[in-house]
C-alpha positions, 0 to 999 in steps of 0.5 A, a space after each residue: 627106881 630100878 629097871 626104869 634107866 637103863 643108864 641108871 641101871 647099869 652103874 648101879 649094877 658096876 657099883 654092886 658088882 665091881 667096887 669091892 674089887 677096888 678095895 682089893 687092889 688098892 690093898 695089894 698096892 700098898 703092900 707091894 708098892 708101899 712098904 711103909 704101909 704094910 702093917 695097915 694093908 695086914 689090919 684092913 685084911 683082918 678086918 675085912 676077914 674078922 667082919 666076915 667072920 662075924 656075918 658068918 656068925 650072925 647068918 647061923 642064928 639069924 635068917 632074913 630073906 633078901 628083897 626078891 625073896 619077898 618078892 618086893 622091889 625090882 632084881 638087877 643082879 641074880 644072886 642066890 636065895 640067902 640071908 640079906 644081913 648083913 651084906 658080905 660085900 658091905 662088911 668088907 668094904 666097910 671094914 677096910 675103909 674104917 680101917 684105913 681111916 685109924 690108920 695113916 692113910 686116912 685120906 684114902 679110908 675116906 675116899 674109900 667108905 665113900 665108895 662103900 656106901 656107894 656100892 651099899 647103895 648100889 646094892 639095895 638099889 639092885 634088889 639085893 639087900 634091904 638099908 638096914 642090911 648095910 646099916 648092919 655091915 657098918 655095924 659089923 665092921 665097926 666092931 671088927 675094927 674095934 676089936 682089932 684096935 684093941 689087940 692091935 699091941 698084940 698084933 703088930 709083933 705077929 705083922 713083923 714076922 710076916 712082912 720080914 718073911 715076905 721081904 726075905 722072900 721078895 728079896 731072894 726073888 729079886 736076886 
């Protein structure tokens, strides 16, 4: 379907490239404006970073070409010719949304999960990924969230130190 409707193509390009920034803006917002959710912001960030780390390890051992490297489909967004599996964009978005779903921010987690699905679809539509890349990203995100949930009781005290340190800096800036 790519290349047949400029309006649809533009929408998909936006979703593929820019929806991920909403995740960063939201985590920044809950860090600065919603003090009671700083733990959730940290855990969502950890999940994204752990997911990216797992992706990096996968790409050391497995290479899968992107659709435009074969060539197949219509490429709407220029991208480096690197491994497509799993998608870093989708892994970040799925990791954050799944971690939020396990916290006190379930409604927002559900919204962000839908946005992650939309962006994943858009990245396939734009010729950057295959559908299995998105499935792999969801699997990696689920694994990273599962690992963090298993380690949560050990990470909460570390988070408290980080949050206290930040609050001390914040108090010093306000004075």
